[in-house]
C-alpha positions as CSV (number, residue, x, y, z in Angstrom):
1,M,61.7,47.6,125.6
2,D,64.5,45.2,126.6
3,V,67.9,46.5,125.2
4,T,71.2,44.7,124.3
5,F,74.2,46.4,124.5
6,I,77.3,45.1,122.1
7,L,80.3,46.0,123.5
8,A,84.2,45.0,122.7
9,W,87.1,45.6,124.5
10,G,90.6,44.1,124.7
11,A,90.9,43.9,120.6
12,G,93.2,41.0,119.6
13,S,92.2,38.7,122.5
14,G,90.9,36.2,120.2
15,Q,92.8,35.3,117.1
16,D,90.1,33.9,114.8
17,G,87.3,36.1,116.2
18,G,85.2,33.0,117.2
19,M,85.3,31.5,113.5
20,T,86.5,28.3,112.4
21,L,88.9,28.4,109.3
22,R,88.8,25.3,107.5
23,S,92.1,25.5,105.1
24,N,95.8,24.8,105.3
25,P,97.9,27.2,107.2
26,E,99.7,28.2,104.2
27,M,96.7,29.8,102.8
28,T,97.1,27.9,99.4
29,G,93.6,26.6,98.7
30,P,90.3,28.0,99.6
31,A,89.9,30.0,102.8
32,I,86.3,28.9,104.0
33,V,84.8,30.3,107.4
34,T,81.9,28.6,109.0
35,G,79.0,31.2,110.0
36,G,75.9,30.5,112.0
37,K,76.0,33.3,114.4
38,A,75.3,36.7,114.4
39,I,78.0,38.3,116.5
40,Y,81.6,37.1,116.3
41,G,84.5,37.9,118.7
42,A,82.5,38.4,121.8
43,P,82.1,35.0,123.1
44,L,81.1,35.8,126.8
45,G,77.6,37.2,127.4
46,I,76.5,39.2,130.6
47,L,72.8,39.3,131.7
48,M,72.7,42.9,133.3
49,L,70.2,44.3,136.0
50,E,68.3,47.5,135.2
51,A,70.1,50.1,137.1
52,R,71.8,53.5,136.6
53,F,74.0,54.0,139.5
54,P,77.6,54.8,138.1
55,R,79.7,51.7,137.0
56,I,83.3,52.4,137.7
57,P,86.4,50.6,136.1
58,G,86.5,47.3,137.9
59,D,82.6,47.0,138.1
60,M,81.3,44.2,136.0
61,G,79.2,46.5,134.1
62,N,81.8,48.7,132.6
63,A,83.2,47.1,129.7
64,T,86.6,48.5,130.3
65,T,86.9,46.2,133.1
66,W,87.5,43.3,130.9
67,P,90.5,42.3,128.7
68,F,88.2,40.7,126.2
69,P,84.8,41.7,124.3
70,V,81.8,40.5,126.0
71,I,78.1,41.3,125.1
72,Y,75.6,42.9,127.6
73,R,72.0,42.1,127.9
74,V,69.7,44.3,130.2
75,V,67.1,42.3,131.6
76,K,64.1,44.8,132.0
77,G,62.4,44.9,135.1
78,A,65.4,43.1,137.3
79,S,66.4,46.0,139.7
80,P,68.7,45.4,142.1
81,E,66.2,45.8,144.7
82,Q,64.0,43.2,143.1
83,V,66.9,40.7,142.9
84,V,68.8,41.2,146.1
85,L,66.1,42.3,148.7
86,Q,62.9,40.5,147.1
87,G,64.6,36.9,146.2
88,A,64.2,37.7,142.1
89,A,60.8,36.5,142.7
90,G,59.1,36.1,139.1
91,L,62.2,36.9,137.3
92,L,63.2,33.4,136.2
93,P,61.5,33.6,132.9
94,S,63.0,37.0,131.8
95,F,66.5,35.5,132.6
96,L,66.0,32.5,130.5
97,E,64.6,34.5,127.7
98,A,67.5,36.9,127.7
99,A,70.4,34.3,128.2
100,A,68.8,32.4,125.2
101,E,68.9,35.6,123.2
102,L,72.6,36.2,124.1
103,V,73.6,32.6,123.0
104,S,71.4,33.0,119.7
105,F,73.6,36.2,119.0
106,G,76.9,34.3,119.5
107,A,77.6,34.0,123.3
108,E,79.2,30.7,124.0
109,A,79.0,31.2,128.0
110,I,76.8,33.5,130.2
111,T,76.9,34.9,133.4
112,T,75.1,37.6,135.2
113,N,75.9,40.9,137.3
114,C,74.4,39.8,140.6
115,G,76.0,37.2,143.1
116,F,72.3,36.7,144.2
117,L,71.2,35.2,140.9
118,S,72.8,31.8,142.1
119,L,69.4,31.1,142.8
120,F,68.9,30.5,138.8
121,Q,72.1,28.4,138.4
122,R,70.8,25.3,137.6
123,E,68.0,26.6,135.3
124,L,69.7,28.9,133.4
125,A,72.5,26.1,132.6
126,A,69.9,23.6,131.6
127,Y,68.0,26.1,129.3
128,V,70.8,27.5,127.1
129,Q,73.0,24.2,127.1
130,V,76.6,26.5,127.4
131,P,78.5,27.2,130.4
132,V,76.9,29.6,133.1
133,A,78.3,31.0,135.8
134,T,75.9,33.2,137.6
135,S,77.7,34.2,140.8
136,A,81.1,34.6,142.2
137,L,79.8,32.5,145.1
138,I,80.6,29.2,142.7
139,Q,84.2,30.0,143.9
140,V,83.9,29.5,147.5
141,P,84.4,25.8,147.3
142,W,87.2,25.8,144.9
143,V,88.9,28.2,147.1
144,Q,88.4,26.1,150.3
145,A,90.0,23.4,148.6
146,T,93.2,25.6,148.5
147,L,93.2,26.3,152.0
148,P,95.0,24.7,155.1
149,P,92.9,22.2,157.4
150,G,91.1,24.4,159.8
151,R,90.8,27.3,157.8
152,R,87.9,28.6,155.8
153,V,86.5,30.8,153.1
154,G,84.5,34.0,154.0
155,V,82.1,36.1,152.1
156,I,81.2,39.8,151.7
157,T,78.1,40.3,150.2
158,V,76.1,43.5,149.7
159,S,73.3,42.7,152.0
160,A,73.7,40.1,154.7
161,G,70.2,39.9,155.5
162,S,69.2,38.9,152.0
163,L,71.9,36.0,151.3
164,T,70.5,32.7,152.6
165,P,71.4,29.1,152.7
166,A,69.7,28.9,149.4
167,H,72.0,31.3,147.7
168,L,74.9,29.6,149.0
169,T,74.0,26.0,148.1
170,A,72.9,26.8,145.1
171,A,76.4,27.9,144.0
172,G,77.9,24.7,145.7
173,A,79.1,26.6,148.6
174,P,78.4,25.3,152.5
175,A,75.3,26.5,153.9
176,D,77.2,27.9,156.8
177,T,79.8,29.8,155.0
178,P,80.5,33.0,157.0
179,F,79.5,36.1,155.5
180,V,79.1,40.0,156.2
181,G,77.5,42.7,154.5
182,T,77.6,46.2,154.0
183,E,74.0,47.5,154.9
184,D,74.8,49.6,157.8
185,G,77.4,51.5,155.7
186,D,76.8,55.3,154.3
187,E,77.1,54.8,150.8
188,F,77.5,51.1,149.0
189,F,74.0,49.7,149.9
190,R,72.0,52.8,149.6
191,V,73.2,53.6,146.2
192,L,73.5,50.3,144.6
193,I,70.5,48.4,146.0
194,L,68.0,50.9,147.4
195,G,69.1,53.5,144.4
196,E,68.7,56.7,146.6
197,K,70.8,58.6,144.1
198,Q,72.6,58.1,140.8
199,D,76.0,59.3,142.0
200,L,78.5,57.7,144.3
201,D,80.9,58.6,146.7
202,V,83.8,56.1,145.8
203,T,85.6,56.9,148.9
204,L,82.7,56.2,151.3
205,A,81.5,53.1,149.0
206,A,85.3,51.7,149.6
207,R,85.1,52.3,153.3
208,D,81.8,50.5,153.3
209,V,83.7,47.4,151.6
210,L,86.9,47.3,153.7
211,D,84.7,48.0,157.0
212,A,82.7,44.8,156.2
213,G,85.8,43.1,155.4
214,R,87.4,43.8,158.7
215,R,84.3,43.0,160.7
216,L,84.5,39.3,158.9
217,M,88.1,38.8,159.9
218,V,86.9,39.7,163.7
219,R,84.0,37.6,163.8
220,H,85.7,34.6,161.9
221,P,89.7,34.6,162.8
222,D,89.3,31.1,161.0
223,V,89.1,32.9,157.7
224,A,92.0,32.5,155.3
225,A,90.4,33.8,152.0
226,V,87.4,36.1,151.0
227,V,85.0,35.7,147.9
228,L,83.2,39.0,147.1
229,E,79.5,38.1,146.2
230,C,78.6,41.6,144.7
231,T,79.9,42.1,141.2
232,N,80.2,45.9,141.9
233,M,83.2,44.9,144.4
234,P,86.2,44.2,142.3
235,P,87.4,47.8,142.2
236,Y,88.1,47.5,146.1
237,A,89.4,43.9,145.9
238,H,93.0,45.2,145.8
239,M,92.5,47.0,148.9
240,L,90.7,44.4,150.8
241,R,93.8,42.3,149.8
242,E,95.9,44.8,151.3
243,A,93.9,45.6,154.6
244,L,92.9,41.9,155.6
245,G,96.1,39.9,154.2
246,V,94.5,37.1,152.7
247,P,93.7,36.2,148.8
248,V,90.4,38.0,147.8
249,Y,88.3,36.5,144.7
250,D,85.4,38.1,143.1
251,I,83.3,38.1,139.8
252,Y,86.4,39.1,137.9
253,S,88.4,36.1,138.7
254,L,85.6,33.8,138.1
255,I,84.9,35.3,134.4
256,T,88.5,35.6,133.5
257,W,88.9,31.9,134.4
258,L,85.5,31.2,132.5
259,H,87.0,33.0,129.3
260,A,90.0,31.1,129.5
261,G,88.3,27.8,128.9
262,I,86.4,29.1,125.9
263,R,89.4,30.7,124.8
264,P,92.6,29.0,125.8
265,R,95.8,31.0,125.0
266,D,97.2,30.0,121.6
267,F,100.9,29.1,122.4
268,G,101.5,28.9,118.8
269,M,101.4,24.8,118.4
270,A,98.8,24.9,115.7
271,G,101.1,27.0,113.5
272,R,104.1,24.2,113.8
273,G,101.7,21.9,112.2
274,M,100.3,20.4,115.2
275,G,97.0,21.6,115.2
């Protein structure tokens, strides 16, 4: 049975909880709110792979990572190994169904917790008809636009052997984007992709990610910014920035940007009669 988790965090992040109030600001007349959703106040839906490894703060699957409410939906059968190592073969219908369910609950934008699902970007967006950001790789061309001439973006991925030009181009990134993986590490790949155990040595995992970052910079000295493909890597982004000395972007930077569009900050202009 597929499971939907509804998790809220960051109370007060949306003033209206996703509802539209039709009344005057002084509340002197009827106060009518419009319905049509099953859930309010959680406009972002996250499609989750089916896994049991620890999700530490900063991981996309840890609800405390987000400064706003989210809705989680676990996609049955979509294991990390199936999605990363086997190209998510045969899983598109399940992701389409799960994304549509999140939208029916009230999600106004959809994301996923695996960067390799960039392969489904076009199909998911077309199917659910709301903003969709399947992968942190979407940021590669954006970050490239910020860099000086002659410098480029590099990618750290959980599995370099599985990341193909198709994954990159589906996200709008150049097919020749340089990248390195964590397959040769002691912990990160073994736990998150191979599922060899259900505990995680965070120190070893951090070392795997940092080692990958250093290899990227040595192999490609023209890299001036890094995008982390894997949604389990944000806990280590700060350490990478310190170690590599270049900006680091990840699924957290992408999704906080996405949320800012569906819930722009209210600077109080509506209360001044300008809304």
